[in-house]
NUFIPA-356169 format. One record per residue: residue number from 1; x negated, y, z negated of N, C-alpha, C, O in turn. Coordinates in steps of 0.05 Angstrom, whole numbers, plus 5000, padded with zeros to 4 digits. Layout:
REM residues N
(NUM, (X, Y, Z), (X, Y, Z), (X, Y, Z), (X, Y, Z))
...
***
This chain:
REM residues 208
(1, (8936, 2918, 1324), (8937, 2935, 1351), (8949, 2963, 1348), (8972, 2959, 1340))
(2, (8945, 2988, 1351), (8963, 3000, 1370), (8959, 3016, 1382), (8937, 3025, 1390))
(3, (8991, 3025, 1389), (8975, 3043, 1429), (8976, 3061, 1425), (8995, 3071, 1413))
(4, (8948, 3076, 1438), (8940, 3097, 1447), (8949, 3102, 1464), (8958, 3084, 1479))
(5, (8954, 3131, 1471), (8960, 3151, 1493), (8932, 3163, 1509), (8935, 3181, 1525))
(6, (8913, 3156, 1505), (8893, 3162, 1519), (8870, 3156, 1525), (8868, 3133, 1516))
(7, (8845, 3163, 1537), (8822, 3140, 1543), (8808, 3137, 1511), (8794, 3153, 1498))
(8, (8814, 3119, 1506), (8794, 3121, 1468), (8759, 3112, 1479), (8754, 3100, 1501))
(9, (8739, 3120, 1458), (8715, 3128, 1459), (8708, 3090, 1464), (8689, 3081, 1477))
(10, (8727, 3076, 1453), (8715, 3047, 1450), (8708, 3035, 1475), (8690, 3019, 1477))
(11, (8726, 3046, 1501), (8727, 3033, 1521), (8700, 3027, 1534), (8694, 3007, 1548))
(12, (8684, 3046, 1527), (8645, 3048, 1533), (8631, 3031, 1516), (8609, 3024, 1524))
(13, (8640, 3021, 1486), (8625, 3003, 1474), (8616, 2978, 1464), (8601, 2971, 1446))
(14, (8641, 2956, 1495), (8655, 2944, 1494), (8623, 2921, 1488), (8613, 2908, 1470))
(15, (8620, 2926, 1511), (8581, 2902, 1515), (8566, 2915, 1496), (8543, 2907, 1502))
(16, (8563, 2933, 1473), (8542, 2936, 1457), (8555, 2927, 1437), (8541, 2912, 1423))
(17, (8576, 2930, 1430), (8582, 2910, 1410), (8588, 2880, 1407), (8588, 2862, 1390))
(18, (8590, 2882, 1428), (8591, 2848, 1438), (8568, 2839, 1433), (8563, 2825, 1413))
(19, (8548, 2850, 1452), (8507, 2843, 1445), (8501, 2850, 1410), (8487, 2834, 1399))
(20, (8509, 2867, 1400), (8496, 2875, 1372), (8516, 2836, 1354), (8501, 2821, 1343))
(21, (8543, 2830, 1356), (8559, 2822, 1339), (8556, 2798, 1353), (8571, 2781, 1343))
(22, (8542, 2791, 1374), (8534, 2762, 1387), (8544, 2735, 1370), (8563, 2720, 1372))
(23, (8520, 2735, 1351), (8522, 2721, 1336), (8540, 2699, 1323), (8544, 2675, 1324))
(24, (8556, 2733, 1304), (8576, 2734, 1289), (8604, 2727, 1313), (8623, 2713, 1307))
(25, (8602, 2736, 1333), (8629, 2733, 1347), (8625, 2690, 1356), (8643, 2674, 1353))
(26, (8605, 2685, 1364), (8611, 2652, 1368), (8615, 2642, 1351), (8632, 2624, 1352))
(27, (8604, 2648, 1324), (8614, 2628, 1300), (8632, 2643, 1282), (8627, 2646, 1257))
(28, (8658, 2656, 1300), (8686, 2662, 1293), (8688, 2647, 1310), (8704, 2630, 1305))
(29, (8675, 2644, 1338), (8706, 2653, 1348), (8728, 2612, 1357), (8713, 2595, 1365))
(30, (8743, 2608, 1355), (8753, 2581, 1345), (8750, 2566, 1364), (8746, 2573, 1387))
(31, (8752, 2531, 1350), (8737, 2515, 1377), (8763, 2494, 1375), (8757, 2470, 1378))
(32, (8792, 2502, 1372), (8806, 2487, 1359), (8822, 2483, 1398), (8839, 2467, 1405))
(33, (8808, 2504, 1414), (8817, 2485, 1442), (8843, 2506, 1452), (8839, 2517, 1474))
(34, (8866, 2511, 1438), (8889, 2522, 1431), (8896, 2525, 1462), (8920, 2520, 1466))
(35, (8882, 2530, 1481), (8880, 2540, 1503), (8881, 2514, 1525), (8887, 2514, 1549))
(36, (8877, 2503, 1515), (8877, 2470, 1531), (8897, 2462, 1552), (8892, 2447, 1571))
(37, (8922, 2474, 1548), (8940, 2464, 1564), (8947, 2490, 1583), (8969, 2491, 1594))
(38, (8931, 2509, 1587), (8930, 2532, 1604), (8903, 2512, 1629), (8900, 2507, 1653))
(39, (8889, 2509, 1601), (8865, 2503, 1616), (8861, 2475, 1640), (8843, 2468, 1655))
(40, (8889, 2464, 1635), (8895, 2439, 1641), (8894, 2449, 1673), (8878, 2447, 1692))
(41, (8928, 2461, 1668), (8935, 2483, 1701), (8928, 2494, 1711), (8940, 2502, 1730))
(42, (8907, 2501, 1707), (8886, 2517, 1721), (8864, 2494, 1729), (8843, 2503, 1739))
(43, (8866, 2473, 1727), (8849, 2456, 1737), (8865, 2431, 1746), (8855, 2409, 1750))
(44, (8889, 2435, 1749), (8904, 2427, 1770), (8916, 2437, 1792), (8932, 2424, 1806))
(45, (8909, 2464, 1796), (8915, 2485, 1812), (8896, 2489, 1837), (8903, 2495, 1860))
(46, (8863, 2483, 1825), (8836, 2475, 1832), (8842, 2467, 1862), (8865, 2459, 1866))
(47, (8822, 2468, 1885), (8829, 2459, 1915), (8811, 2434, 1908), (8803, 2430, 1886))
(48, (8807, 2421, 1924), (8777, 2404, 1929), (8752, 2411, 1913), (8738, 2395, 1901))
(49, (8746, 2447, 1916), (8727, 2453, 1898), (8722, 2441, 1869), (8708, 2423, 1878))
(50, (8722, 2439, 1855), (8730, 2442, 1830), (8706, 2454, 1807), (8704, 2447, 1783))
(51, (8685, 2476, 1822), (8667, 2495, 1817), (8690, 2516, 1799), (8713, 2523, 1804))
(52, (8664, 2521, 1771), (8685, 2541, 1767), (8664, 2574, 1756), (8640, 2573, 1750))
(53, (8675, 2594, 1757), (8660, 2614, 1747), (8667, 2628, 1723), (8659, 2650, 1715))
(54, (8674, 2620, 1719), (8673, 2635, 1681), (8667, 2656, 1665), (8660, 2656, 1642))
(55, (8673, 2681, 1685), (8676, 2713, 1682), (8681, 2717, 1641), (8698, 2710, 1625))
(56, (8667, 2725, 1641), (8653, 2743, 1608), (8658, 2711, 1577), (8668, 2706, 1555))
(57, (8641, 2700, 1598), (8635, 2665, 1579), (8634, 2661, 1554), (8642, 2642, 1541))
(58, (8614, 2698, 1542), (8615, 2693, 1522), (8591, 2663, 1516), (8575, 2653, 1532))
(59, (8595, 2657, 1494), (8570, 2631, 1475), (8573, 2608, 1504), (8554, 2596, 1515))
(60, (8599, 2607, 1508), (8611, 2581, 1531), (8614, 2557, 1520), (8607, 2535, 1528))
(61, (8628, 2569, 1494), (8643, 2551, 1467), (8669, 2554, 1464), (8667, 2577, 1471))
(62, (8696, 2551, 1458), (8700, 2521, 1473), (8707, 2519, 1517), (8704, 2498, 1530))
(63, (8715, 2540, 1527), (8722, 2527, 1549), (8695, 2530, 1568), (8687, 2508, 1573))
(64, (8687, 2540, 1575), (8659, 2526, 1590), (8648, 2506, 1588), (8637, 2496, 1607))
(65, (8649, 2490, 1556), (8646, 2457, 1553), (8677, 2448, 1564), (8675, 2426, 1572))
(66, (8699, 2455, 1566), (8717, 2438, 1569), (8709, 2437, 1593), (8698, 2416, 1599))
(67, (8709, 2455, 1612), (8691, 2454, 1647), (8684, 2440, 1645), (8696, 2421, 1655))
(68, (8665, 2435, 1634), (8634, 2417, 1632), (8648, 2391, 1626), (8643, 2375, 1645))
(69, (8661, 2382, 1613), (8666, 2345, 1598), (8680, 2340, 1624), (8671, 2323, 1639))
(70, (8703, 2355, 1632), (8716, 2349, 1657), (8696, 2335, 1681), (8700, 2314, 1694))
(71, (8677, 2351, 1681), (8656, 2354, 1710), (8647, 2372, 1722), (8626, 2375, 1734))
(72, (8669, 2389, 1720), (8665, 2410, 1735), (8633, 2430, 1732), (8622, 2436, 1710))
(73, (8625, 2436, 1753), (8593, 2456, 1756), (8603, 2475, 1748), (8622, 2485, 1758))
(74, (8590, 2486, 1724), (8591, 2521, 1717), (8571, 2544, 1721), (8546, 2545, 1723))
(75, (8585, 2559, 1722), (8576, 2586, 1726), (8586, 2611, 1710), (8606, 2625, 1715))
(76, (8571, 2613, 1694), (8575, 2635, 1674), (8563, 2657, 1666), (8541, 2657, 1656))
(77, (8582, 2681, 1673), (8577, 2693, 1664), (8594, 2716, 1640), (8618, 2719, 1634))
(78, (8564, 2732, 1630), (8572, 2755, 1614), (8549, 2780, 1612), (8526, 2781, 1621))
(79, (8564, 2800, 1597), (8548, 2836, 1593), (8531, 2816, 1569), (8508, 2821, 1574))
(80, (8532, 2807, 1558), (8521, 2819, 1525), (8490, 2791, 1539), (8496, 2769, 1549))
(81, (8472, 2796, 1537), (8449, 2780, 1534), (8435, 2753, 1510), (8419, 2734, 1510))
(82, (8462, 2774, 1486), (8450, 2751, 1466), (8472, 2719, 1478), (8472, 2695, 1473))
(83, (8487, 2735, 1491), (8514, 2714, 1489), (8507, 2687, 1499), (8507, 2665, 1488))
(84, (8503, 2696, 1528), (8481, 2682, 1552), (8451, 2665, 1540), (8443, 2643, 1545))
(85, (8445, 2677, 1531), (8415, 2658, 1515), (8429, 2639, 1499), (8421, 2616, 1500))
(86, (8455, 2645, 1479), (8463, 2621, 1462), (8479, 2590, 1492), (8477, 2566, 1492))
(87, (8494, 2612, 1511), (8502, 2590, 1527), (8482, 2575, 1548), (8485, 2552, 1556))
(88, (8467, 2588, 1552), (8445, 2576, 1560), (8428, 2553, 1544), (8426, 2533, 1557))
(89, (8417, 2553, 1521), (8409, 2538, 1506), (8426, 2518, 1506), (8420, 2496, 1513))
(90, (8453, 2524, 1498), (8472, 2498, 1505), (8484, 2478, 1520), (8494, 2456, 1513))
(91, (8482, 2489, 1546), (8485, 2476, 1573), (8450, 2484, 1591), (8448, 2503, 1608))
(92, (8440, 2476, 1587), (8407, 2480, 1605), (8424, 2476, 1640), (8425, 2492, 1659))
(93, (8432, 2454, 1638), (8441, 2452, 1669), (8456, 2458, 1686), (8458, 2455, 1710))
(94, (8473, 2471, 1663), (8482, 2503, 1682), (8473, 2528, 1689), (8449, 2534, 1690))
(95, (8494, 2544, 1696), (8483, 2568, 1710), (8492, 2583, 1701), (8516, 2586, 1700))
(96, (8463, 2607, 1683), (8480, 2630, 1656), (8463, 2658, 1675), (8439, 2661, 1680))
(97, (8486, 2675, 1683), (8478, 2705, 1676), (8481, 2722, 1672), (8503, 2729, 1682))
(98, (8474, 2734, 1664), (8466, 2765, 1643), (8484, 2783, 1669), (8476, 2772, 1690))
(99, (8501, 2800, 1675), (8512, 2815, 1698), (8538, 2832, 1680), (8543, 2828, 1656))
(100, (8552, 2853, 1700), (8585, 2862, 1693), (8586, 2857, 1709), (8573, 2854, 1729))
(101, (8615, 2855, 1699), (8632, 2832, 1718), (8640, 2857, 1739), (8631, 2851, 1761))
(102, (8656, 2885, 1738), (8660, 2917, 1749), (8633, 2911, 1761), (8630, 2935, 1769))
(103, (8612, 2900, 1768), (8600, 2885, 1797), (8593, 2869, 1803), (8575, 2874, 1819))
(104, (8595, 2853, 1800), (8586, 2820, 1796), (8595, 2822, 1837), (8614, 2828, 1851))
(105, (8567, 2811, 1838), (8569, 2792, 1861), (8552, 2770, 1873), (8530, 2774, 1883))
(106, (8562, 2753, 1872), (8544, 2728, 1861), (8529, 2712, 1891), (8507, 2700, 1890))
(107, (8545, 2716, 1917), (8547, 2707, 1939), (8549, 2684, 1943), (8536, 2669, 1958))
(108, (8572, 2681, 1926), (8576, 2638, 1921), (8598, 2644, 1928), (8607, 2667, 1930))
(109, (8612, 2620, 1931), (8643, 2623, 1927), (8655, 2600, 1911), (8645, 2577, 1915))
(110, (8679, 2602, 1892), (8689, 2573, 1872), (8715, 2565, 1868), (8734, 2581, 1870))
(111, (8717, 2536, 1862), (8739, 2537, 1874), (8753, 2540, 1848), (8768, 2521, 1849))
(112, (8759, 2557, 1816), (8769, 2567, 1804), (8746, 2598, 1800), (8724, 2602, 1811))
(113, (8759, 2613, 1784), (8750, 2639, 1769), (8766, 2638, 1747), (8787, 2626, 1751))
(114, (8762, 2646, 1727), (8766, 2644, 1704), (8760, 2670, 1690), (8737, 2674, 1686))
(115, (8780, 2690, 1681), (8772, 2713, 1664), (8785, 2716, 1629), (8795, 2736, 1619))
(116, (8781, 2693, 1617), (8797, 2694, 1604), (8793, 2701, 1576), (8777, 2688, 1563))
(117, (8807, 2722, 1564), (8791, 2744, 1550), (8773, 2767, 1551), (8773, 2782, 1531))
(118, (8760, 2773, 1569), (8747, 2787, 1574), (8768, 2813, 1590), (8771, 2835, 1579))
(119, (8779, 2807, 1615), (8781, 2830, 1635), (8799, 2843, 1628), (8809, 2861, 1641))
(120, (8804, 2836, 1610), (8829, 2860, 1581), (8812, 2877, 1577), (8820, 2898, 1586))
(121, (8781, 2878, 1564), (8769, 2897, 1547), (8757, 2919, 1564), (8742, 2936, 1556))
(122, (8773, 2917, 1611), (8771, 2937, 1621), (8779, 2953, 1618), (8796, 2952, 1600))
(123, (8775, 2984, 1632), (8794, 3002, 1641), (8822, 3010, 1650), (8819, 3031, 1637))
(124, (8843, 3013, 1659), (8851, 3005, 1673), (8843, 3013, 1708), (8851, 2997, 1725))
(125, (8832, 3031, 1714), (8811, 3037, 1735), (8807, 3020, 1746), (8816, 3013, 1768))
(126, (8778, 3000, 1723), (8764, 2987, 1725), (8771, 2948, 1738), (8760, 2932, 1753))
(127, (8808, 2950, 1714), (8813, 2921, 1724), (8833, 2918, 1760), (8843, 2898, 1772))
(128, (8831, 2947, 1767), (8840, 2948, 1791), (8829, 2940, 1810), (8836, 2927, 1829))
(129, (8805, 2953, 1800), (8784, 2939, 1820), (8752, 2922, 1823), (8731, 2925, 1835))
(130, (8770, 2896, 1797), (8760, 2873, 1797), (8786, 2846, 1819), (8782, 2824, 1829))
(131, (8810, 2864, 1818), (8813, 2843, 1850), (8792, 2824, 1869), (8778, 2804, 1866))
(132, (8797, 2844, 1890), (8769, 2847, 1908), (8747, 2836, 1910), (8738, 2827, 1931))
(133, (8728, 2833, 1875), (8721, 2816, 1865), (8719, 2785, 1863), (8702, 2768, 1870))
(134, (8744, 2784, 1851), (8762, 2751, 1842), (8764, 2746, 1871), (8753, 2724, 1873))
(135, (8773, 2755, 1900), (8773, 2752, 1928), (8739, 2741, 1938), (8733, 2724, 1954))
(136, (8721, 2757, 1924), (8706, 2758, 1929), (8687, 2725, 1932), (8677, 2712, 1951))
(137, (8689, 2722, 1900), (8674, 2690, 1900), (8692, 2667, 1899), (8684, 2647, 1888))
(138, (8718, 2669, 1911), (8742, 2656, 1917), (8736, 2628, 1949), (8734, 2631, 1973))
(139, (8735, 2605, 1931), (8737, 2590, 1954), (8768, 2587, 1965), (8787, 2593, 1950))
(140, (8774, 2576, 1996), (8792, 2564, 1994), (8805, 2549, 1970), (8794, 2534, 1953))
(141, (8835, 2560, 1972), (8849, 2547, 1954), (8843, 2547, 1926), (8856, 2533, 1911))
(142, (8816, 2569, 1916), (8812, 2568, 1886), (8835, 2580, 1874), (8850, 2598, 1882))
(143, (8835, 2566, 1850), (8851, 2580, 1829), (8840, 2611, 1809), (8816, 2609, 1804))
(144, (8848, 2626, 1802), (8850, 2640, 1782), (8870, 2648, 1772), (8893, 2654, 1780))
(145, (8854, 2646, 1738), (8872, 2651, 1708), (8866, 2670, 1693), (8854, 2661, 1674))
(146, (8867, 2687, 1693), (8862, 2713, 1675), (8889, 2730, 1643), (8908, 2745, 1647))
(147, (8886, 2726, 1634), (8894, 2741, 1612), (8905, 2763, 1604), (8920, 2753, 1587))
(148, (8909, 2786, 1604), (8929, 2806, 1604), (8939, 2812, 1575), (8938, 2798, 1555))
(149, (8955, 2854, 1581), (8967, 2848, 1566), (9000, 2841, 1574), (9009, 2843, 1597))
(150, (9018, 2832, 1549), (9059, 2838, 1568), (9058, 2863, 1578), (9067, 2859, 1600))
(151, (9051, 2894, 1575), (9055, 2910, 1595), (9036, 2931, 1603), (9012, 2926, 1602))
(152, (9045, 2954, 1612), (9026, 2973, 1605), (9015, 2990, 1596), (9031, 3009, 1592))
(153, (8989, 2995, 1588), (8978, 3012, 1559), (8963, 3007, 1549), (8969, 2984, 1546))
(154, (8940, 3010, 1535), (8920, 3007, 1527), (8924, 3002, 1486), (8943, 3012, 1474))
(155, (8905, 2989, 1474), (8911, 2982, 1442), (8885, 2982, 1435), (8867, 2984, 1453))
(156, (8882, 2981, 1420), (8859, 2982, 1394), (8856, 2958, 1378), (8865, 2962, 1355))
(157, (8843, 2929, 1381), (8834, 2920, 1359), (8807, 2915, 1345), (8787, 2927, 1353))
(158, (8807, 2899, 1326), (8759, 2902, 1309), (8755, 2880, 1303), (8769, 2861, 1294))
(159, (8723, 2887, 1312), (8715, 2859, 1308), (8690, 2876, 1287), (8674, 2895, 1292))
(160, (8694, 2860, 1264), (8664, 2873, 1241), (8678, 2892, 1241), (8665, 2905, 1258))
(161, (8699, 2908, 1234), (8701, 2935, 1237), (8692, 2956, 1250), (8686, 2979, 1243))
(162, (8692, 2944, 1270), (8689, 2959, 1299), (8714, 2959, 1313), (8734, 2944, 1311))
(163, (8706, 2988, 1337), (8730, 2983, 1352), (8737, 2965, 1369), (8733, 2972, 1392))
(164, (8749, 2938, 1366), (8747, 2934, 1404), (8774, 2950, 1427), (8797, 2956, 1418))
(165, (8771, 2953, 1438), (8786, 2971, 1465), (8794, 2945, 1486), (8781, 2926, 1495))
(166, (8815, 2952, 1486), (8830, 2935, 1506), (8852, 2945, 1530), (8854, 2970, 1531))
(167, (8866, 2933, 1548), (8883, 2960, 1559), (8894, 2930, 1580), (8883, 2909, 1586))
(168, (8922, 2942, 1585), (8943, 2932, 1604), (8952, 2935, 1627), (8974, 2945, 1627))
(169, (8946, 2931, 1642), (8973, 2944, 1676), (8996, 2935, 1676), (9001, 2914, 1665))
(170, (9011, 2947, 1686), (9040, 2932, 1683), (9043, 2899, 1697), (9022, 2886, 1701))
(171, (9061, 2893, 1701), (9061, 2862, 1704), (9071, 2863, 1733), (9061, 2843, 1743))
(172, (9082, 2871, 1747), (9090, 2885, 1770), (9067, 2888, 1786), (9061, 2870, 1802))
(173, (9048, 2913, 1783), (9026, 2916, 1790), (9007, 2898, 1781), (8984, 2903, 1789))
(174, (9009, 2882, 1769), (8983, 2855, 1773), (8984, 2833, 1801), (8971, 2820, 1816))
(175, (9015, 2843, 1794), (9028, 2810, 1805), (9020, 2837, 1844), (9009, 2823, 1861))
(176, (9025, 2864, 1852), (9012, 2865, 1879), (8991, 2870, 1878), (8986, 2886, 1896))
(177, (8967, 2863, 1860), (8946, 2869, 1867), (8932, 2837, 1869), (8910, 2837, 1879))
(178, (8943, 2811, 1860), (8940, 2800, 1872), (8944, 2790, 1905), (8929, 2782, 1923))
(179, (8977, 2795, 1902), (8980, 2790, 1923), (8970, 2815, 1939), (8994, 2821, 1939))
(180, (8957, 2837, 1954), (8943, 2846, 1968), (8916, 2827, 1970), (8900, 2828, 1989))
(181, (8915, 2813, 1951), (8885, 2795, 1962), (8881, 2773, 1963), (8859, 2762, 1964))
(182, (8910, 2761, 1962), (8909, 2743, 1980), (8926, 2711, 1963), (8934, 2688, 1967))
(183, (8922, 2729, 1944), (8931, 2699, 1919), (8960, 2701, 1915), (8968, 2724, 1917))
(184, (8976, 2686, 1910), (8998, 2672, 1900), (9009, 2665, 1874), (9017, 2642, 1877))
(185, (9013, 2670, 1858), (9025, 2670, 1824), (9042, 2641, 1830), (9060, 2636, 1846))
(186, (9024, 2621, 1806), (9030, 2606, 1800), (9053, 2596, 1777), (9073, 2582, 1777))
(187, (9043, 2609, 1761), (9051, 2610, 1726), (9042, 2640, 1714), (9019, 2648, 1717))
(188, (9056, 2652, 1703), (9060, 2676, 1686), (9077, 2671, 1667), (9100, 2669, 1673))
(189, (9069, 2668, 1642), (9074, 2670, 1613), (9062, 2698, 1597), (9038, 2702, 1592))
(190, (9089, 2722, 1588), (9084, 2743, 1568), (9089, 2730, 1545), (9105, 2713, 1538))
(191, (9063, 2745, 1530), (9059, 2726, 1499), (9070, 2698, 1500), (9087, 2689, 1485))
(192, (9059, 2688, 1515), (9063, 2652, 1499), (9054, 2646, 1478), (9030, 2646, 1474))
(193, (9073, 2639, 1461), (9080, 2632, 1440), (9059, 2600, 1426), (9049, 2590, 1406))
(194, (9063, 2598, 1451), (9051, 2558, 1444), (9023, 2568, 1452), (9007, 2549, 1452))
(195, (9008, 2601, 1463), (8983, 2606, 1461), (8967, 2612, 1447), (8945, 2604, 1453))
(196, (8969, 2623, 1429), (8972, 2647, 1405), (8974, 2671, 1413), (8960, 2691, 1406))
(197, (8993, 2670, 1429), (9020, 2703, 1427), (9001, 2707, 1459), (9010, 2726, 1471))
(198, (8977, 2693, 1476), (8967, 2704, 1501), (8990, 2719, 1521), (9014, 2722, 1521))
(199, (8973, 2725, 1534), (8994, 2736, 1564), (8976, 2719, 1586), (8951, 2721, 1588))
(200, (8994, 2702, 1600), (8976, 2699, 1625), (8975, 2687, 1650), (8995, 2674, 1656))
(201, (8954, 2688, 1667), (8963, 2696, 1701), (8959, 2672, 1712), (8949, 2659, 1694))
(202, (8961, 2660, 1730), (8944, 2629, 1734), (8967, 2638, 1774), (8990, 2637, 1783))
(203, (8935, 2646, 1784), (8955, 2648, 1812), (8929, 2629, 1834), (8910, 2617, 1824))
(204, (8933, 2631, 1860), (8920, 2611, 1874), (8923, 2621, 1904), (8944, 2622, 1917))
(205, (8896, 2631, 1914), (8890, 2638, 1941), (8913, 2635, 1962), (8931, 2635, 1946))
(206, (8921, 2633, 1979), (8932, 2636, 1990), (8958, 2607, 1999), (8964, 2595, 2020))
(207, (8966, 2605, 1974), (8978, 2576, 1963), (9013, 2591, 1941), (9019, 2600, 1919))
(208, (9024, 2584, 1970), (9049, 2602, 1960), (9077, 2572, 1939), (9098, 2580, 1929))
***
């Protein structure tokens, strides 16, 4: 990926890109569950409510399946209708909703809120506005986990030859946004080499 200094047009094409390439994305998505250590920490951080809101759930493999197999009730949200259709066919007993995370208002609170490899496709200003949305959907003692970049900036990756936009705030800003919305950081690792180089944030509502 290459850093850029100005807003890239790809930042407005994320939803369409995933919709056009839904089947290819599902086929390419690894099933090894290299994220398991963080998912285990996330489950351990949740309170009594084990329901999970998976924001940017894709087609439900492998992360939603992990929570379903662990006994959680999963509500998956994705802006690409074709990905939701696949997830719904795989796991018909769970809830799957086509929605843009930036305007999400389900009227339900969850014990765990996850935005793994999804939230970081938003532009800086949209990421800032997500924290009240996380808070609105958080049950008492809820866990929140998301991936970001390691520092403030924008970067462009590629999927099927198309530009794929990513952005990140500075770590200090993420921590401030979490605190302002009632979350306390439980764990944070930048570019975790045991998790494919992901930068991960794990927080809990109202817990020191």
